[in-house]
C-alpha positions as CSV (number, residue, x, y, z in Angstrom):
1,X,37.5,-41.9,0.1
2,X,37.1,-38.7,-2.0
3,X,33.3,-39.1,-2.0
4,X,33.2,-39.6,1.7
5,X,35.4,-36.6,2.3
6,X,33.1,-34.5,0.0
7,X,30.0,-35.5,2.0
8,X,31.7,-34.6,5.3
9,X,32.7,-31.3,3.9
10,X,29.2,-30.6,2.6
11,X,27.7,-31.4,6.0
12,X,30.2,-29.1,7.7
13,X,29.3,-26.3,5.3
14,X,25.6,-26.8,5.9
15,X,26.1,-26.8,9.6
16,X,27.9,-23.5,9.7
17,X,25.8,-21.7,7.0
18,X,23.1,-20.2,9.2
19,X,20.2,-19.1,7.0
20,X,17.9,-17.5,9.6
21,X,17.6,-15.3,12.6
22,X,14.9,-14.5,15.2
23,X,14.4,-11.4,17.3
24,X,12.4,-13.1,20.1
25,X,9.1,-12.3,18.6
26,X,9.6,-12.8,14.8
27,X,12.0,-14.8,12.7
28,X,13.0,-15.1,9.1
29,X,14.7,-17.8,7.0
30,X,16.0,-17.7,3.4
31,X,16.6,-20.5,0.9
32,X,19.3,-20.4,-1.7
33,X,17.0,-18.8,-4.3
34,X,15.8,-15.8,-2.3
35,X,12.6,-17.3,-1.0
36,X,11.9,-15.7,2.4
37,X,9.8,-17.5,5.1
38,X,8.4,-15.6,8.1
39,X,8.0,-17.2,11.5
40,X,6.3,-15.9,14.7
41,X,6.7,-16.0,17.6
42,X,9.5,-18.5,17.2
43,X,11.1,-20.5,14.4
44,X,8.7,-23.4,14.8
45,X,5.6,-21.5,13.6
46,X,5.5,-20.3,10.0
47,X,3.3,-17.4,9.1
48,X,4.4,-16.8,5.5
49,X,5.6,-19.7,3.4
50,X,7.4,-17.5,0.9
51,X,8.0,-13.9,0.0
52,X,9.9,-13.6,-3.3
53,X,10.9,-11.0,-5.8
54,X,9.2,-10.2,-9.2
55,X,10.9,-8.0,-11.9
56,X,9.1,-7.5,-15.2
57,X,10.5,-6.5,-18.6
58,X,7.5,-7.0,-20.8
59,X,4.3,-9.0,-21.0
60,X,6.1,-12.3,-21.7
61,X,9.2,-11.9,-19.5
62,X,9.1,-11.6,-15.7
63,X,11.8,-12.7,-13.3
64,X,10.2,-14.9,-10.6
65,X,11.1,-17.4,-8.0
66,X,9.9,-20.6,-9.7
67,X,11.0,-19.9,-13.3
68,X,14.2,-17.8,-12.9
69,X,15.8,-17.5,-9.5
70,X,19.3,-19.0,-9.2
71,X,21.8,-18.8,-6.4
72,X,24.8,-16.4,-6.6
73,X,25.7,-16.5,-2.9
74,X,24.0,-18.7,-0.2
75,X,22.1,-17.0,2.6
76,X,24.1,-16.2,5.6
77,X,23.8,-14.2,8.8
78,X,26.2,-11.2,8.6
79,X,28.5,-10.9,11.6
80,X,28.5,-7.0,11.5
81,X,25.0,-5.9,10.4
82,X,24.6,-2.7,8.4
83,X,21.6,-1.8,10.5
84,X,20.0,-3.3,13.6
85,X,21.1,-6.3,15.6
86,X,20.7,-9.0,12.9
87,X,21.2,-9.1,9.1
88,X,20.5,-12.0,6.8
89,X,21.6,-11.7,3.2
90,X,21.4,-13.7,0.0
91,X,22.2,-12.9,-3.7
92,X,20.3,-14.3,-6.6
93,X,20.2,-13.9,-10.4
94,X,18.8,-15.8,-13.4
95,X,22.0,-16.5,-15.3
96,X,21.4,-20.3,-15.2
97,X,18.0,-19.9,-16.9
98,X,19.2,-17.4,-19.4
99,X,15.8,-15.7,-19.4
100,X,14.9,-12.1,-19.6
101,X,15.2,-9.7,-17.9
102,X,18.8,-10.3,-16.9
103,X,18.9,-9.1,-13.3
104,X,20.8,-9.7,-10.0
105,X,19.2,-9.1,-6.6
106,X,20.9,-8.7,-3.3
107,X,18.2,-9.4,-0.6
108,X,18.8,-8.5,3.0
109,X,16.6,-8.7,6.1
110,X,17.3,-6.6,9.2
111,X,16.1,-7.3,12.7
112,X,16.2,-5.7,16.2
113,X,16.3,-7.7,19.4
114,X,12.9,-7.9,21.0
115,X,11.1,-6.3,18.1
116,X,8.0,-7.7,16.4
117,X,9.1,-6.5,12.9
118,X,11.8,-7.1,10.3
119,X,12.9,-4.8,7.4
120,X,13.5,-6.2,4.0
121,X,15.7,-4.6,1.3
122,X,15.7,-5.8,-2.3
123,X,18.6,-4.2,-4.2
124,X,17.7,-5.0,-7.8
125,X,20.5,-4.5,-10.5
126,X,19.8,-4.7,-14.2
127,X,22.3,-6.8,-16.2
128,X,20.6,-5.9,-19.5
129,X,22.5,-4.0,-22.1
130,X,19.7,-1.5,-22.7
131,X,17.3,0.4,-20.4
132,X,13.9,-1.0,-19.8
133,X,10.8,0.0,-17.8
134,X,10.0,-2.5,-15.1
135,X,7.4,-3.2,-12.5
136,X,9.0,-4.5,-9.3
137,X,6.9,-6.5,-6.9
138,X,6.5,-9.4,-4.5
139,X,4.9,-12.8,-4.6
140,X,3.6,-13.7,-1.2
141,X,2.2,-17.1,0.0
142,X,0.7,-17.0,3.5
143,X,0.7,-20.1,5.8
144,X,-0.8,-18.6,9.0
145,X,0.1,-20.7,12.1
146,X,1.6,-23.4,9.9
147,X,-1.6,-24.0,7.9
148,X,-2.6,-23.0,4.4
149,X,-6.1,-21.7,3.7
150,X,-8.9,-19.6,5.1
151,X,-6.9,-16.4,5.8
152,X,-8.3,-12.9,5.1
153,X,-6.1,-10.6,3.1
154,X,-6.7,-6.8,3.3
155,X,-5.1,-3.9,1.6
156,X,-4.9,-0.4,3.2
157,X,-4.0,1.4,0.0
158,X,-3.3,4.9,1.4
159,X,-0.8,3.4,3.8
160,X,0.5,0.7,1.4
161,X,-0.1,-1.9,4.1
162,X,-1.1,-5.5,3.4
163,X,-2.6,-7.4,6.4
164,X,-3.1,-11.1,6.6
165,X,-5.0,-12.7,9.4
166,X,-6.4,-16.0,10.7
167,X,-6.2,-15.6,14.5
168,X,-2.7,-14.3,14.0
169,X,-2.0,-11.1,12.1
170,X,0.9,-10.6,9.7
171,X,1.5,-7.3,7.9
172,X,3.7,-6.0,5.1
173,X,4.2,-2.3,4.3
174,X,5.8,-0.9,1.2
175,X,8.1,1.8,2.5
176,X,10.2,3.1,-0.4
177,X,7.4,3.0,-3.0
178,X,3.7,3.2,-2.9
179,X,1.6,0.1,-3.9
180,X,0.6,0.5,-7.6
181,X,-1.2,-2.9,-8.1
182,X,-2.5,-5.6,-5.7
183,X,-3.9,-8.9,-6.9
184,X,-5.0,-11.8,-4.7
185,X,-5.9,-15.2,-6.2
186,X,-6.6,-18.7,-4.8
187,X,-3.6,-20.9,-5.1
188,X,-3.7,-23.3,-8.0
189,X,-1.0,-25.5,-9.5
190,X,0.7,-23.7,-12.4
191,X,-0.4,-20.2,-11.5
192,X,3.0,-18.6,-11.9
193,X,3.1,-17.7,-15.6
194,X,5.0,-14.7,-16.8
195,X,2.1,-13.2,-18.7
196,X,-0.1,-13.4,-15.6
197,X,2.5,-11.9,-13.3
198,X,2.9,-9.0,-15.8
199,X,-0.9,-8.4,-16.0
200,X,-1.2,-8.4,-12.3
201,X,1.8,-6.1,-11.7
202,X,0.8,-3.4,-14.3
203,X,-3.0,-3.5,-13.9
204,X,-3.2,-0.5,-11.4
205,X,-6.1,-2.4,-9.8
206,X,-6.6,-3.4,-6.2
207,X,-8.2,-6.4,-4.4
208,X,-8.9,-4.6,-1.2
209,X,-10.3,-7.7,0.7
210,X,-10.0,-11.4,-0.1
211,X,-11.2,-14.4,1.9
212,X,-9.1,-17.4,0.9
213,X,-10.5,-20.9,0.5
214,X,-9.0,-24.2,1.6
215,X,-5.9,-24.0,-0.6
216,X,-4.9,-20.5,0.5
217,X,-4.1,-17.3,-1.3
218,X,-1.4,-16.0,-3.6
219,X,-0.7,-12.3,-3.3
220,X,1.0,-10.3,-6.0
221,X,1.7,-6.7,-5.2
222,X,3.9,-4.2,-7.1
223,X,5.1,-0.7,-7.4
224,X,4.7,1.8,-10.3
225,X,7.0,1.2,-13.3
226,X,10.5,2.4,-13.0
227,X,13.3,2.8,-15.6
228,X,16.1,0.4,-15.0
229,X,19.4,1.5,-16.7
230,X,22.1,-1.1,-17.4
231,X,24.0,-1.9,-14.2
232,X,21.8,0.5,-12.2
233,X,20.3,-0.6,-8.9
234,X,16.9,0.2,-7.4
235,X,16.2,-0.5,-3.7
236,X,12.8,-1.8,-2.6
237,X,12.2,-1.5,1.2
238,X,9.5,-3.6,2.9
239,X,8.5,-3.8,6.6
240,X,7.1,-7.1,7.9
241,X,5.4,-7.3,11.3
242,X,3.6,-9.9,13.4
243,X,1.0,-9.4,16.1
244,X,-2.0,-11.0,17.8
245,X,-4.4,-8.0,17.1
246,X,-4.8,-5.5,14.2
247,X,-4.0,-2.6,16.6
248,X,-0.7,-4.2,17.7
249,X,0.1,-5.0,14.1
250,X,-0.3,-1.4,13.1
251,X,1.9,-0.3,16.0
252,X,4.6,-2.8,15.0
253,X,4.5,-1.5,11.4
254,X,4.7,2.1,12.6
255,X,7.7,1.1,14.7
256,X,9.4,-0.5,11.7
257,X,8.7,2.6,9.6
258,X,10.5,4.8,12.3
259,X,13.7,2.8,11.6
260,X,13.8,4.1,8.0
261,X,15.1,7.6,8.7
262,X,18.2,6.0,10.1
263,X,18.7,4.4,6.7
264,X,18.0,7.5,4.7
265,X,21.0,7.2,2.4
266,X,19.6,4.0,0.9
267,X,16.5,5.9,-0.3
268,X,18.3,8.8,-2.0
269,X,18.1,8.8,-5.7
270,X,21.0,9.9,-7.8
271,X,21.1,13.7,-8.3
272,X,19.2,14.7,-11.4
273,X,21.4,17.1,-13.4
274,X,20.8,18.7,-16.8
275,X,24.1,20.5,-17.5
276,X,24.4,22.5,-14.3
277,X,20.7,22.7,-13.4
278,X,19.9,20.2,-10.7
279,X,17.4,19.0,-8.2
280,X,18.6,16.8,-5.3
281,X,16.7,14.2,-3.3
282,X,15.2,15.8,-0.1
283,X,17.0,15.0,3.1
284,X,16.0,13.3,5.3
285,X,13.7,11.0,3.3
286,X,11.4,9.6,4.7
287,X,10.9,12.5,7.0
288,X,8.8,13.5,10.0
289,X,7.8,16.3,10.0
290,X,10.6,18.5,8.3
291,X,12.9,18.0,5.4
292,X,15.3,20.0,3.2
293,X,15.2,20.4,-0.6
294,X,18.2,21.6,-2.5
295,X,18.5,22.7,-6.1
296,X,21.0,24.5,-8.4
297,X,20.7,26.9,-11.2
298,X,23.1,27.3,-14.1
299,X,21.9,30.8,-15.0
300,X,19.5,33.4,-13.8
301,X,15.9,32.4,-14.4
302,X,12.4,32.3,-13.0
303,X,11.9,29.5,-10.5
304,X,8.8,27.8,-9.1
305,X,9.1,25.0,-6.5
306,X,5.8,23.3,-5.4
307,X,4.7,20.3,-3.4
308,X,1.9,18.1,-4.6
309,X,0.1,14.9,-3.2
310,X,0.3,11.6,-5.1
311,X,-2.7,12.6,-7.1
312,X,-1.0,15.7,-8.4
313,X,-3.0,18.2,-6.3
314,X,-0.9,21.1,-5.1
315,X,-0.2,21.2,-1.4
316,X,1.9,24.3,-1.2
317,X,4.3,26.6,-3.1
318,X,7.7,26.9,-1.5
319,X,9.4,29.2,-3.9
320,X,8.2,31.5,-6.7
321,X,10.2,34.3,-8.4
322,X,13.4,35.3,-10.2
323,X,16.6,33.7,-8.9
324,X,20.2,34.2,-9.7
325,X,22.7,31.5,-10.8
326,X,23.8,29.4,-7.8
327,X,22.8,26.7,-5.3
328,X,19.8,27.0,-2.9
329,X,18.0,25.0,-0.2
330,X,14.5,25.3,1.3
331,X,13.0,23.6,4.3
332,X,9.6,22.0,4.1
333,X,7.4,21.2,7.1
334,X,4.7,18.5,6.7
335,X,3.3,18.7,10.2
336,X,-0.2,19.6,8.9
337,X,-0.2,16.7,6.4
338,X,-1.0,13.0,6.7
339,X,1.6,10.3,6.1
340,X,2.1,9.4,2.4
341,X,4.0,10.0,-0.7
342,X,4.4,13.6,-2.0
343,X,5.9,15.0,-5.2
344,X,8.1,18.1,-5.2
345,X,8.4,19.9,-8.6
346,X,10.9,22.4,-9.7
347,X,10.4,24.6,-12.8
348,X,13.6,26.5,-13.7
349,X,13.1,28.6,-16.8
350,X,12.0,26.1,-19.5
351,X,13.3,23.0,-17.5
352,X,11.2,20.9,-15.3
353,X,12.2,18.4,-12.6
354,X,10.3,16.3,-10.0
355,X,11.0,13.8,-7.2
356,X,9.1,11.8,-4.7
357,X,9.4,12.1,-0.9
358,X,7.8,10.1,1.9
359,X,6.2,11.6,5.0
360,X,6.0,9.0,7.8
361,X,4.3,9.9,11.1
């Protein structure tokens, strides 16, 4: 009797634990281990078999789906979404495998009724006892129109957009960080080794175009190394879109990007303070076309505030001169610049600070 009751209870739990949503044009489903599948136009036609998280610690230790991911909380559709009309969330870690790096990830997908895009948020928290430099990234396995193989994978590096097509177009855009490395290989059994993942994530090389064979492609894309402090969290935001043409795909990705300013607080870094000198994250961020930068000075000193592009080339000087102790703000207008990541740099006396900001048009 107990066994029969347990089976009935399990079936009831499965029935009511909804692990997917669809907007009318695109859908997403999560398994217990944070593997995300993308469907379009409805939940019967899969376009991406799996999107899953990668978190490196060193050349022999990378958190990945096959070797590390375990369930903390099962996927469920949230009744009151943080953003949009739908939210699907799941939490994973690698406590069961006891492998490095020790991390926990809260993964959420957000959707809007009638839209052809979904926003993904990966909140990655370090459970290590010491800081470590990490390359965060994604492992992506396409299955366009329910069929593996013969898709074309293209990277638009300046826009951080990956497009995958075989009659149908699927695109992913890195929103919170620029693509640092992008590797595409042909699927082969046993490809998911930590040393290979690490090499692909930190290579700073790009496969701009790849034509898959009959077994299909494996895409490994990552961002530049970040410092993960114990119990600190880094948020990685990704837009996923579906369309029948490349033009419509780009429009959908742009529409997804426009949702980000409404979610600006999730992009703000912690304020950088050295004693009472400080540089805050610009607000809003991402921005279009104007944003505000705030900084504080502990004492009178010479100040220089500049904006540079991602290659370090100076775009403009916002402030230069002698300033008194206190707090200041300056507005920056990027209407004459193209979309992308920019760096703003503050020199205050002998101290130096810098932060990234994202211009999305």
